[in-house]
All heavy atoms as an XYZ file, in Angstrom:
909
protein
N     174.151    306.145   -202.259
C     174.345    307.340   -203.059
C     174.092    307.093   -204.538
O     173.779    308.012   -205.264
C     175.774    307.869   -202.864
C     176.036    308.438   -201.488
C     175.339    309.771   -201.256
O     175.151    310.543   -202.215
O     174.952    310.013   -200.116
N     174.279    305.873   -205.010
C     174.164    305.591   -206.436
C     172.740    305.806   -206.946
O     172.521    306.511   -207.930
C     174.620    304.154   -206.731
C     174.686    303.827   -208.198
C     175.888    303.937   -208.876
C     173.564    303.405   -208.896
C     175.971    303.642   -210.232
C     173.630    303.103   -210.240
C     174.839    303.226   -210.911
N     171.771    305.182   -206.293
C     170.393    305.219   -206.781
C     169.840    306.636   -206.894
O     169.287    306.990   -207.942
C     169.486    304.334   -205.907
O     169.999    302.994   -205.950
C     168.055    304.343   -206.400
N     169.996    307.494   -205.886
C     169.463    308.857   -206.053
C     170.171    309.640   -207.162
O     169.561    310.478   -207.818
C     169.703    309.525   -204.703
C     170.155    308.486   -203.763
C     170.496    307.263   -204.541
N     171.439    309.355   -207.379
C     172.197    310.100   -208.399
C     171.913    309.603   -209.814
O     171.944    310.372   -210.761
C     173.692    310.005   -208.123
C     174.118    310.779   -206.900
C     175.597    310.565   -206.614
N     175.978    311.244   -205.405
C     176.304    312.523   -205.334
N     176.315    313.264   -206.413
N     176.633    313.072   -204.183
N     171.696    308.303   -209.961
C     171.568    307.728   -211.306
C     170.156    307.244   -211.638
O     169.869    306.918   -212.774
C     172.559    306.571   -211.485
C     173.995    306.988   -211.278
C     174.474    307.969   -212.339
N     175.766    308.498   -211.951
C     176.093    309.773   -212.000
N     175.258    310.659   -212.462
N     177.272    310.175   -211.601
N     169.300    307.147   -210.622
C     167.908    306.806   -210.877
C     167.603    305.323   -211.028
O     166.516    304.964   -211.468
N     168.556    304.461   -210.685
C     168.273    303.024   -210.719
C     169.137    302.310   -209.686
O     170.144    302.821   -209.235
C     168.473    302.437   -212.122
C     169.889    302.464   -212.667
C     170.724    301.355   -212.569
C     170.389    303.595   -213.305
C     172.008    301.369   -213.088
C     171.677    303.622   -213.833
C     172.476    302.507   -213.723
O     173.742    302.521   -214.235
N     168.693    301.110   -209.314
C     169.391    300.282   -208.328
C     170.588    299.615   -209.008
O     170.417    298.909   -210.008
C     168.423    299.229   -207.796
C     169.024    298.333   -206.734
O     170.232    298.457   -206.411
O     168.282    297.474   -206.212
N     171.798    299.783   -208.491
C     172.966    299.207   -209.158
C     173.135    297.705   -208.943
O     173.864    297.051   -209.686
C     174.132    299.960   -208.518
C     173.641    300.277   -207.139
C     172.170    300.576   -207.326
N     172.475    297.143   -207.951
C     172.733    295.741   -207.590
C     172.560    294.743   -208.740
O     173.402    293.856   -208.889
C     171.902    295.337   -206.377
C     172.423    296.006   -205.104
C     171.582    295.688   -203.916
N     170.297    296.373   -204.102
C     169.341    296.404   -203.205
N     169.490    295.779   -202.073
N     168.214    297.054   -203.439
N     171.541    294.861   -209.583
C     171.448    293.894   -210.682
C     172.593    294.002   -211.692
O     172.835    293.073   -212.459
C     170.120    294.231   -211.357
C     169.347    295.002   -210.351
C     170.370    295.716   -209.515
N     173.298    295.130   -211.672
C     174.354    295.373   -212.651
C     175.758    295.103   -212.107
O     176.732    295.214   -212.851
C     174.258    296.815   -213.171
C     172.918    297.070   -213.800
C     171.885    297.647   -213.074
C     172.671    296.672   -215.108
C     170.644    297.844   -213.649
C     171.429    296.871   -215.694
C     170.413    297.455   -214.951
O     169.184    297.640   -215.521
N     175.880    294.744   -210.842
C     177.197    294.465   -210.276
C     177.969    293.381   -211.032
O     179.197    293.464   -211.114
C     177.085    294.131   -208.784
C     176.704    295.302   -207.888
C     176.555    294.839   -206.442
C     177.690    296.436   -207.997
N     177.304    292.392   -211.641
C     178.078    291.419   -212.430
C     178.870    292.046   -213.582
O     179.815    291.448   -214.083
C     177.005    290.455   -212.956
C     175.927    290.518   -211.923
C     175.916    291.967   -211.482
N     178.513    293.252   -213.978
C     179.276    293.943   -215.023
C     180.715    294.151   -214.557
O     181.647    294.106   -215.369
C     178.606    295.287   -215.398
C     179.479    296.102   -216.338
C     177.237    295.038   -216.030
N     180.918    294.331   -213.251
C     182.271    294.489   -212.732
C     183.097    293.223   -212.933
O     184.319    293.262   -212.849
C     182.243    294.862   -211.246
C     181.620    296.212   -210.899
C     181.530    296.378   -209.386
C     182.398    297.355   -211.526
N     182.437    292.120   -213.211
C     183.133    290.851   -213.438
C     183.379    290.591   -214.913
O     183.931    289.560   -215.277
C     182.322    289.665   -212.870
O     181.179    289.435   -213.694
C     181.907    289.900   -211.443
N     182.923    291.486   -215.762
C     183.094    291.289   -217.190
C     181.880    290.692   -217.868
O     181.855    290.525   -219.084
N     180.854    290.386   -217.097
C     179.626    289.847   -217.697
C     178.809    290.964   -218.313
O     178.795    292.091   -217.828
C     178.782    289.135   -216.640
C     179.379    287.812   -216.248
C     178.517    286.981   -215.331
N     177.099    287.049   -215.611
C     176.169    286.943   -214.673
N     176.500    286.789   -213.414
N     174.901    286.996   -214.996
N     178.129    290.638   -219.375
C     177.215    291.586   -220.005
C     175.846    291.384   -219.370
O     175.339    290.267   -219.294
C     177.137    291.361   -221.531
C     176.071    292.233   -222.157
C     178.499    291.630   -222.162
N     175.264    292.461   -218.866
C     173.934    292.413   -218.275
C     173.003    293.178   -219.204
O     173.235    294.354   -219.489
C     173.929    293.033   -216.863
C     172.523    293.075   -216.293
C     174.868    292.272   -215.940
N     171.989    292.505   -219.686
C     171.009    293.015   -220.654
C     171.626    293.188   -222.035
O     171.215    292.547   -222.973
C     170.348    294.303   -220.174
C     169.467    294.120   -218.966
C     168.763    295.394   -218.544
O     168.497    296.257   -219.397
O     168.483    295.520   -217.339
N     172.604    294.089   -222.164
C     173.283    294.301   -223.451
C     174.632    294.954   -223.186
O     174.873    295.472   -222.092
C     172.445    295.201   -224.364
O     172.438    296.528   -223.873
N     175.497    294.953   -224.181
C     176.801    295.608   -224.026
C     176.614    297.089   -223.749
O     177.327    297.674   -222.933
C     177.649    295.396   -225.274
N     175.647    297.696   -224.390
C     175.392    299.132   -224.206
C     174.943    299.421   -222.769
O     175.418    300.370   -222.141
C     174.344    299.598   -225.206
C     174.125    301.086   -225.225
C     173.147    301.487   -226.325
O     172.360    300.688   -226.817
N     173.209    302.743   -226.706
N     174.056    298.613   -222.244
C     173.574    298.797   -220.872
C     174.720    298.564   -219.885
O     174.887    299.313   -218.918
C     172.386    297.850   -220.580
C     172.044    297.829   -219.091
C     171.172    298.262   -221.395
N     175.534    297.550   -220.131
C     176.664    297.250   -219.248
C     177.686    298.385   -219.259
O     178.194    298.783   -218.207
C     177.321    295.940   -219.669
O     176.414    294.875   -219.493
N     177.977    298.923   -220.437
C     178.899    300.056   -220.533
C     178.347    301.277   -219.812
O     179.086    302.014   -219.160
C     179.181    300.405   -221.997
C     180.101    299.411   -222.673
O     180.756    298.621   -221.960
O     180.158    299.425   -223.919
N     177.030    301.486   -219.908
C     176.411    302.611   -219.207
C     176.573    302.458   -217.694
O     176.873    303.419   -216.984
C     174.933    302.738   -219.560
C     174.322    304.031   -218.944
C     172.832    304.052   -219.028
N     172.333    303.162   -217.977
C     171.085    302.833   -217.825
N     170.163    303.251   -218.643
N     170.713    302.039   -216.844
N     176.385    301.229   -217.190
C     176.556    301.017   -215.757
C     177.990    301.329   -215.329
O     178.203    301.995   -214.317
C     176.195    299.591   -215.333
C     176.631    299.299   -213.933
C     175.953    299.841   -212.856
C     177.758    298.534   -213.681
C     176.382    299.626   -211.549
C     178.191    298.300   -212.383
C     177.500    298.847   -211.317
N     178.982    300.836   -216.077
C     180.378    301.128   -215.713
C     180.637    302.630   -215.701
O     181.298    303.147   -214.800
C     181.353    300.441   -216.672
C     181.627    298.982   -216.411
C     182.525    298.403   -217.498
C     182.247    298.759   -215.040
N     180.098    303.344   -216.682
C     180.259    304.799   -216.718
C     179.575    305.417   -215.500
O     180.139    306.281   -214.831
C     179.691    305.383   -218.014
C     179.994    306.828   -218.154
C     181.071    307.386   -218.765
C     179.226    307.929   -217.633
N     181.018    308.761   -218.664
C     179.903    309.124   -217.982
C     178.032    308.015   -216.918
C     179.431    310.382   -217.627
C     177.563    309.276   -216.565
C     178.252    310.429   -216.922
N     178.348    304.977   -215.211
C     177.606    305.504   -214.056
C     178.334    305.213   -212.752
O     178.371    306.051   -211.847
C     176.194    304.914   -214.000
C     175.248    305.489   -215.030
O     175.593    306.513   -215.678
O     174.157    304.914   -215.208
N     178.910    304.023   -212.644
C     179.652    303.631   -211.437
C     180.830    304.584   -211.221
O     180.986    305.172   -210.147
C     180.135    302.182   -211.593
C     180.897    301.647   -210.413
C     180.235    301.188   -209.300
C     182.289    301.583   -210.433
C     180.938    300.682   -208.211
C     182.996    301.077   -209.357
C     182.319    300.626   -208.241
N     181.645    304.760   -212.244
C     182.801    305.668   -212.147
C     182.351    307.106   -211.893
O     182.940    307.813   -211.085
C     183.621    305.626   -213.430
C     184.419    304.382   -213.616
C     185.234    304.467   -214.886
N     185.908    303.211   -215.133
C     186.807    303.044   -216.062
N     187.143    304.028   -216.859
N     187.385    301.880   -216.220
N     181.328    307.540   -212.616
C     180.855    308.915   -212.498
C     180.301    309.197   -211.097
O     180.514    310.275   -210.539
C     179.788    309.187   -213.561
C     179.375    310.610   -213.705
C     180.476    311.438   -214.356
N     180.997    312.345   -213.335
C     182.224    312.800   -213.265
N     183.117    312.467   -214.152
N     182.601    313.610   -212.320
N     179.593    308.228   -210.525
C     179.033    308.410   -209.184
C     180.151    308.601   -208.167
O     180.090    309.514   -207.334
C     178.144    307.220   -208.791
O     177.058    307.134   -209.720
C     177.600    307.368   -207.378
N     181.178    307.772   -208.246
C     182.299    307.906   -207.315
C     183.028    309.232   -207.537
O     183.383    309.926   -206.576
C     183.252    306.721   -207.445
C     182.651    305.367   -207.040
C     183.635    304.249   -207.320
C     182.217    305.359   -205.593
N     183.227    309.615   -208.785
C     183.887    310.889   -209.079
C     183.038    312.065   -208.587
O     183.574    313.031   -208.026
C     184.147    311.020   -210.576
N     181.727    311.983   -208.772
C     180.834    313.056   -208.291
C     180.933    313.213   -206.780
O     180.952    314.334   -206.264
C     179.378    312.757   -208.653
C     179.057    312.947   -210.124
O     179.912    313.478   -210.871
O     177.941    312.546   -210.527
N     180.983    312.089   -206.070
C     181.089    312.149   -204.605
C     182.373    312.864   -204.195
O     182.360    313.721   -203.301
C     181.047    310.746   -204.006
C     179.701    310.036   -204.084
C     179.845    308.568   -203.713
C     178.680    310.720   -203.190
N     183.470    312.534   -204.851
C     184.752    313.181   -204.541
C     184.692    314.659   -204.905
O     185.096    315.524   -204.127
C     185.915    312.473   -205.276
C     187.202    313.277   -205.159
C     186.107    311.076   -204.721
N     184.162    314.960   -206.079
C     184.091    316.346   -206.535
C     183.208    317.210   -205.633
O     183.407    318.419   -205.541
C     183.581    316.413   -207.977
C     184.565    315.814   -208.974
O     185.750    315.618   -208.617
O     184.132    315.525   -210.109
N     182.262    316.587   -204.957
C     181.367    317.328   -204.061
C     181.865    317.334   -202.622
O     181.162    317.755   -201.720
C     179.968    316.766   -204.156
C     179.369    316.931   -205.548
C     177.936    317.292   -205.507
C     177.235    317.443   -206.805
N     177.855    317.845   -207.978
N     183.099    316.847   -202.406
C     183.705    316.971   -201.084
C     183.889    315.695   -200.289
O     184.503    315.724   -199.227
N     183.346    314.580   -200.749
C     183.568    313.325   -200.028
C     185.031    312.924   -200.199
O     185.536    312.884   -201.311
C     182.667    312.213   -200.575
O     181.321    312.495   -200.337
N     185.692    312.651   -199.116
C     187.109    312.299   -199.183
C     187.374    310.860   -198.777
O     188.471    310.358   -198.915
C     187.943    313.239   -198.297
C     187.913    314.675   -198.760
C     188.618    314.802   -200.115
N     188.523    316.144   -200.642
C     187.744    316.496   -201.662
N     186.989    315.614   -202.257
N     187.718    317.729   -202.097
N     186.358    310.203   -198.265
C     186.498    308.813   -197.849
C     185.466    307.974   -198.585
O     184.271    308.077   -198.325
C     186.287    308.687   -196.337
C     187.315    309.455   -195.525
C     187.008    309.377   -194.052
C     188.016    310.162   -193.243
N     187.718    310.113   -191.805
N     185.937    307.186   -199.544
C     185.054    306.306   -200.299
C     185.248    304.882   -199.805
O     186.366    304.373   -199.783
C     185.372    306.363   -201.788
C     185.221    307.705   -202.489
C     185.618    307.567   -203.952
C     183.810    308.228   -202.368
N     184.165    304.234   -199.423
C     184.198    302.842   -198.992
C     183.326    302.044   -199.944
O     182.128    302.301   -200.064
C     183.694    302.702   -197.554
C     183.607    301.284   -197.006
C     184.963    300.600   -197.034
C     183.033    301.301   -195.596
N     183.929    301.095   -200.636
C     183.211    300.270   -201.600
C     183.059    298.872   -201.017
O     184.051    298.183   -200.762
C     183.979    300.173   -202.945
C     184.406    301.551   -203.449
C     183.144    299.416   -203.973
C     183.288    302.496   -203.746
N     181.814    298.458   -200.784
C     181.524    297.133   -200.245
C     181.292    296.177   -201.413
O     180.315    296.312   -202.145
C     180.287    297.203   -199.349
C     180.006    295.905   -198.619
O     180.579    294.855   -198.992
O     179.208    295.937   -197.670
N     182.185    295.219   -201.576
C     182.102    294.265   -202.677
C     181.565    292.907   -202.225
O     181.816    291.885   -202.865
C     183.483    294.097   -203.328
C     184.033    295.342   -204.005
C     185.433    295.088   -204.542
C     183.106    295.809   -205.118
N     180.808    292.907   -201.150
C     180.280    291.669   -200.582
C     179.453    290.867   -201.587
O     179.461    289.647   -201.559
C     179.441    291.986   -199.342
C     178.944    290.739   -198.658
O     179.751    289.826   -198.424
O     177.727    290.671   -198.369
N     178.739    291.529   -202.488
C     177.876    290.828   -203.445
C     178.566    290.572   -204.776
O     177.923    290.187   -205.743
C     176.600    291.621   -203.684
C     175.720    291.740   -202.476
N     176.002    291.158   -201.274
C     174.554    292.373   -202.282
C     175.055    291.428   -200.409
N     174.164    292.172   -200.991
N     179.865    290.801   -204.840
C     180.614    290.612   -206.084
C     181.502    289.382   -205.929
O     182.359    289.338   -205.060
C     181.464    291.865   -206.404
C     182.307    291.648   -207.646
C     180.556    293.084   -206.573
N     181.284    288.384   -206.776
C     182.021    287.127   -206.666
C     183.259    287.046   -207.536
O     184.054    286.126   -207.409
N     183.434    287.999   -208.449
C     184.576    287.996   -209.360
C     184.716    289.401   -209.932
O     183.724    290.107   -210.098
C     184.338    286.983   -210.487
C     185.412    286.968   -211.544
C     186.608    286.302   -211.328
C     185.227    287.632   -212.744
C     187.599    286.293   -212.296
C     186.218    287.628   -213.718
C     187.401    286.957   -213.492
O     188.376    286.953   -214.429
N     185.926    289.811   -210.226
C     186.171    291.115   -210.837
C     187.117    290.920   -212.016
O     188.128    290.228   -211.887
C     186.803    292.115   -209.827
C     187.115    293.434   -210.488
C     185.887    292.336   -208.640
N     186.784    291.522   -213.160
C     187.679    291.440   -214.318
C     188.391    292.773   -214.502
O     188.307    293.668   -213.662
C     186.915    291.024   -215.579
C     186.135    292.150   -216.212
O     185.839    293.165   -215.537
O     185.813    292.038   -217.406
N     189.087    292.915   -215.629
C     189.877    294.123   -215.858
C     189.020    295.381   -215.930
O     189.449    296.454   -215.505
C     190.720    293.986   -217.131
O     189.886    293.776   -218.250
N     187.783    295.277   -216.413
C     186.898    296.447   -216.449
C     186.560    296.914   -215.040
O     186.590    298.108   -214.747
C     185.605    296.123   -217.201
O     185.865    295.812   -218.535
N     186.239    295.965   -214.189
C     185.928    296.296   -212.801
C     187.138    296.841   -212.064
O     187.043    297.822   -211.323
N     188.292    296.196   -212.275
C     189.525    296.679   -211.643
C     189.848    298.090   -212.119
O     190.236    298.953   -211.326
C     190.692    295.735   -211.939
C     190.641    294.362   -211.281
C     191.792    293.501   -211.781
C     190.645    294.460   -209.773
N     189.673    298.320   -213.423
C     189.943    299.642   -213.977
C     189.054    300.711   -213.359
O     189.519    301.808   -213.048
N     187.783    300.397   -213.172
C     186.858    301.349   -212.563
C     187.260    301.658   -211.126
O     187.230    302.812   -210.687
C     185.426    300.800   -212.611
N     187.675    300.631   -210.397
C     188.082    300.835   -209.000
C     189.390    301.616   -208.908
O     189.507    302.535   -208.086
C     188.205    299.487   -208.288
C     186.878    298.748   -208.085
C     187.127    297.320   -207.631
C     185.990    299.492   -207.098
N     190.360    301.301   -209.754
C     191.639    302.014   -209.729
C     191.439    303.473   -210.130
O     191.997    304.382   -209.513
C     192.685    301.317   -210.621
C     193.914    302.184   -210.810
C     193.077    299.979   -210.008
N     190.624    303.719   -211.149
C     190.355    305.101   -211.572
C     189.706    305.893   -210.435
O     190.068    307.052   -210.186
C     189.461    305.113   -212.809
N     188.788    305.269   -209.729
C     188.120    305.938   -208.607
C     189.087    306.209   -207.461
O     189.043    307.273   -206.839
C     186.942    305.096   -208.124
O     186.007    304.952   -209.159
N     189.965    305.242   -207.183
C     190.968    305.430   -206.135
C     191.879    306.601   -206.484
O     192.147    307.467   -205.650
C     191.802    304.172   -205.952
C     192.953    304.333   -204.958
S     194.273    303.119   -205.182
C     194.902    303.539   -206.795
N     192.346    306.656   -207.737
C     193.238    307.744   -208.153
C     192.537    309.097   -208.067
O     193.144    310.079   -207.636
C     193.732    307.499   -209.583
C     194.766    306.411   -209.682
C     195.251    306.275   -211.113
C     196.424    305.348   -211.211
N     196.972    305.314   -212.578
N     191.283    309.129   -208.448
C     190.525    310.384   -208.376
C     190.389    310.847   -206.926
O     190.592    312.023   -206.620
C     189.153    310.205   -209.023
C     188.400    311.470   -209.199
N     188.685    312.375   -210.189
C     187.379    312.003   -208.489
C     187.866    313.407   -210.096
N     187.066    313.201   -209.065
N     190.069    309.919   -206.052
C     189.920    310.261   -204.629
C     191.244    310.747   -204.049
O     191.287    311.765   -203.351
C     189.406    309.049   -203.847
N     192.314    310.045   -204.342
C     193.623    310.438   -203.804
C     194.096    311.765   -204.395
O     194.728    312.554   -203.708
C     194.645    309.335   -204.034
C     194.360    308.142   -203.133
C     195.370    307.050   -203.292
N     195.039    305.939   -202.406
C     195.613    304.760   -202.466
N     196.554    304.515   -203.372
N     195.254    303.800   -201.631
N     193.782    311.995   -205.655
C     194.140    313.262   -206.280
C     193.451    314.450   -205.636
O     193.940    315.576   -205.698
N     192.312    314.192   -204.992
C     191.564    315.247   -204.310
C     191.876    315.277   -202.814
O     191.195    315.954   -202.048
C     190.068    315.032   -204.522
N     192.897    314.523   -202.389
C     193.273    314.518   -200.981
C     192.502    313.515   -200.138
O     192.546    313.562   -198.914
N     191.794    312.591   -200.779
C     191.027    311.586   -200.055
C     191.601    310.197   -200.257
O     192.771    310.038   -200.595
N     190.751    309.192   -200.074
C     191.178    307.816   -200.267
C     189.952    306.955   -200.526
O     188.819    307.354   -200.248
C     191.927    307.296   -199.046
C     192.764    306.052   -199.342
O     192.924    305.705   -200.534
O     193.257    305.432   -198.396
N     190.188    305.775   -201.053
C     189.143    304.793   -201.278
C     189.600    303.485   -200.660
O     190.764    303.108   -200.785
C     188.905    304.580   -202.777
C     187.767    303.617   -203.057
S     187.614    303.216   -204.802
C     188.849    301.935   -204.938
N     188.686    302.830   -199.981
C     188.969    301.536   -199.371
C     187.899    300.551   -199.788
O     186.798    300.937   -200.166
C     189.015    301.649   -197.852
C     190.143    302.554   -197.395
C     190.236    302.642   -195.916
N     191.316    303.570   -195.558
C     191.718    303.758   -194.324
N     191.144    303.113   -193.322
N     192.696    304.598   -194.078
N     188.237    299.284   -199.696
C     187.318    298.215   -200.059
C     187.025    297.355   -198.846
O     187.860    297.225   -197.953
C     187.928    297.333   -201.160
C     188.387    298.029   -202.431
C     189.077    297.027   -203.353
C     187.227    298.697   -203.127
N     185.852    296.725   -198.856
C     185.530    295.763   -197.807
C     184.661    294.665   -198.400
O     184.136    294.799   -199.501
C     184.839    296.442   -196.630
S     183.178    297.046   -196.967
N     184.548    293.580   -197.646
C     183.668    292.489   -198.019
C     184.113    291.668   -199.209
O     183.279    291.075   -199.883
N     185.403    291.594   -199.465
C     185.886    290.837   -200.619
C     185.709    289.340   -200.394
O     186.160    288.798   -199.382
C     187.364    291.127   -200.890
C     187.679    292.350   -201.731
C     187.246    293.632   -201.051
C     189.139    292.389   -202.064
N     185.038    288.692   -201.332
C     184.926    287.238   -201.292
C     186.284    286.648   -201.671
O     187.145    287.332   -202.217
C     183.832    286.777   -202.245
C     182.460    287.252   -201.812
C     181.365    286.778   -202.751
O     181.515    285.788   -203.461
N     180.256    287.486   -202.753
N     186.479    285.373   -201.391
C     187.786    284.735   -201.597
C     188.325    284.905   -203.017
O     189.493    285.226   -203.205
C     187.724    283.253   -201.239
C     187.554    283.020   -199.741
O     187.841    283.952   -198.955
O     187.135    281.915   -199.360
N     187.480    284.686   -204.032
C     187.946    284.808   -205.422
C     188.340    286.239   -205.760
O     189.312    286.471   -206.474
C     186.879    284.314   -206.397
C     186.712    282.803   -206.368
O     187.599    282.117   -205.822
O     185.691    282.317   -206.902
N     187.588    287.190   -205.251
C     187.905    288.597   -205.507
C     189.195    288.978   -204.787
O     190.069    289.644   -205.356
C     186.737    289.517   -205.088
C     187.114    290.980   -205.215
C     185.493    289.206   -205.919
N     189.333    288.533   -203.569
C     190.565    288.805   -202.818
C     191.776    288.221   -203.551
O     192.817    288.853   -203.653
C     190.492    288.239   -201.400
C     191.775    288.456   -200.594
C     191.622    288.017   -199.166
N     190.744    288.891   -198.425
C     191.089    290.078   -197.948
N     192.285    290.549   -198.166
N     190.231    290.812   -197.275
N     191.619    287.020   -204.096
C     192.717    286.382   -204.828
C     193.126    287.228   -206.041
O     194.320    287.373   -206.329
C     192.319    284.979   -205.263
N     192.165    287.808   -206.727
C     192.470    288.666   -207.877
C     193.230    289.906   -207.416
O     194.214    290.313   -208.041
C     191.184    289.040   -208.634
C     190.628    287.794   -209.327
C     191.437    290.161   -209.640
C     189.214    287.941   -209.812
N     192.800    290.498   -206.322
C     193.492    291.676   -205.801
C     194.901    291.328   -205.329
O     195.810    292.145   -205.450
C     192.680    292.334   -204.683
C     191.647    293.289   -205.195
C     190.413    292.835   -205.618
C     191.922    294.639   -205.284
C     189.469    293.707   -206.117
C     190.981    295.521   -205.777
C     189.749    295.049   -206.199
N     195.086    290.122   -204.820
C     196.424    289.699   -204.402
C     197.309    289.393   -205.613
O     198.470    289.800   -205.649
C     196.325    288.497   -203.466
C     195.765    288.883   -202.106
C     195.462    287.700   -201.203
O     195.617    286.529   -201.643
O     195.043    287.945   -200.053
N     196.756    288.710   -206.624
C     197.538    288.384   -207.828
C     197.979    289.638   -208.576
O     199.090    289.684   -209.102
C     196.736    287.489   -208.773
C     196.641    286.054   -208.325
S     195.884    284.971   -209.563
C     194.312    285.731   -209.837
N     197.100    290.633   -208.617
C     197.432    291.877   -209.327
C     198.199    292.843   -208.427
O     198.583    293.920   -208.880
C     196.158    292.572   -209.831
O     195.300    292.866   -208.722
C     195.431    291.714   -210.857
N     198.400    292.458   -207.187
C     199.116    293.255   -206.182
C     198.395    294.559   -205.847
O     198.983    295.481   -205.288
C     200.560    293.482   -206.601
C     201.290    292.148   -206.833
C     202.708    292.258   -207.281
N     203.594    292.905   -206.356
C     204.249    292.311   -205.361
N     204.066    291.037   -205.149
N     205.063    292.984   -204.593
N     197.108    294.646   -206.178
C     196.344    295.837   -205.830
C     196.102    295.947   -204.328
O     195.801    297.038   -203.844
C     195.014    295.867   -206.589
C     195.125    296.298   -208.041
C     193.794    296.120   -208.759
C     195.601    297.739   -208.149
N     196.264    294.850   -203.600
C     196.124    294.921   -202.143
C     197.202    295.816   -201.538
O     197.055    296.286   -200.420
C     196.140    293.529   -201.467
C     194.896    292.733   -201.813
C     197.394    292.774   -201.801
N     198.282    296.056   -202.288
C     199.327    296.965   -201.809
C     198.970    298.422   -202.094
O     199.514    299.320   -201.477
C     200.663    296.617   -202.454
C     201.175    295.247   -202.022
C     202.547    294.982   -202.574
C     203.024    293.623   -202.160
N     203.693    293.604   -200.886
N     198.059    298.643   -203.034
C     197.676    300.010   -203.413
C     196.361    300.452   -202.783
O     196.179    301.630   -202.489
C     197.570    300.114   -204.932
N     195.440    299.510   -202.609
C     194.115    299.819   -202.068
C     193.955    299.093   -200.737
O     194.124    297.878   -200.672
C     192.998    299.382   -203.038
C     193.150    300.078   -204.396
C     191.629    299.674   -202.448
C     192.173    299.588   -205.461
N     193.600    299.819   -199.700
C     193.386    299.220   -198.381
C     192.113    298.389   -198.412
O     191.064    298.845   -198.862
C     193.287    300.308   -197.297
O     194.469    301.106   -197.351
C     193.142    299.698   -195.917
N     192.225    297.151   -197.922
C     191.100    296.221   -197.906
C     190.790    295.850   -196.461
O     191.696    295.504   -195.697
C     191.434    294.950   -198.720
C     190.294    293.945   -198.632
C     191.741    295.308   -200.166
N     189.512    295.917   -196.107
C     189.049    295.543   -194.764
C     188.044    294.404   -194.871
O     187.376    294.251   -195.887
C     188.377    296.742   -194.075
C     189.324    297.872   -193.808
N     190.126    297.911   -192.711
C     189.590    298.993   -194.515
C     190.857    299.023   -192.725
N     190.546    299.690   -193.818
N     187.929    293.648   -193.804
C     186.988    292.523   -193.774
C     185.541    293.006   -193.808
O     184.694    292.381   -194.430
C     187.227    291.663   -192.540
N     185.266    294.117   -193.161
C     183.880    294.620   -193.081
C     183.860    296.138   -193.167
O     184.884    296.805   -192.959
C     183.251    294.188   -191.755
O     183.878    294.872   -190.684
N     182.695    296.651   -193.427
C     182.516    298.096   -193.453
C     182.772    298.709   -192.088
O     183.390    299.772   -191.986
N     182.315    298.035   -191.047
C     182.534    298.559   -189.687
C     184.022    298.655   -189.370
O     184.478    299.638   -188.790
C     181.817    297.662   -188.675
N     184.781    297.644   -189.778
C     186.226    297.669   -189.552
C     186.871    298.835   -190.312
O     187.717    299.536   -189.791
C     186.839    296.340   -190.002
C     188.359    296.298   -189.851
C     188.950    295.036   -190.448
O     188.588    293.935   -189.946
O     189.752    295.136   -191.393
N     186.456    299.030   -191.559
C     187.022    300.103   -192.376
C     186.704    301.474   -191.773
O     187.587    302.335   -191.666
C     186.473    300.019   -193.797
N     185.480    301.667   -191.376
C     185.085    302.951   -190.784
C     185.818    303.195   -189.465
O     186.214    304.319   -189.171
C     183.561    303.008   -190.590
C     182.750    303.013   -191.885
C     181.270    302.909   -191.571
C     183.044    304.244   -192.717
N     185.985    302.128   -188.684
C     186.732    302.261   -187.434
C     188.183    302.623   -187.657
O     188.777    303.418   -186.921
N     188.789    302.079   -188.708
C     190.187    302.364   -189.024
C     190.352    303.795   -189.506
O     191.419    304.399   -189.340
C     190.700    301.393   -190.070
N     189.318    304.372   -190.092
C     189.362    305.742   -190.583
C     189.146    306.754   -189.464
O     189.530    307.902   -189.615
C     188.287    305.959   -191.637
C     188.834    306.201   -193.011
C     189.967    306.864   -193.329
C     188.253    305.798   -194.231
N     190.119    306.885   -194.695
C     189.088    306.246   -195.272
C     187.091    305.098   -194.560
C     188.796    306.019   -196.615
C     186.819    304.873   -195.892
C     187.668    305.332   -196.903
N     188.552    306.309   -188.393
C     188.194    307.248   -187.310
C     189.401    307.859   -186.649
O     190.485    307.441   -186.702
C     187.338    306.529   -186.259
């Protein structure tokens, strides 16, 4: 959903969720805004189940956590939910240390998450 809505592939910019600057601070900030806006647009247009696959993300910093928490709150405020899957060990450790695993449902895989929602 991201690429058709924003006009570019988000994969090269995923390190921004870890606090790294990709290309420039301005470009990185734009990606974070686009990331949040895309998830909010999906909820606003009726999507109630957001599944975020973090398989290609090796670390998440406060900017990334903030974007995910804001998206979760937006989804829940609209009567939906957001779940995560594919967390690598370091990312899972961050979610456990911040106790976000108690607020956001985490699944091992996308298939598992979709099955749990069924």
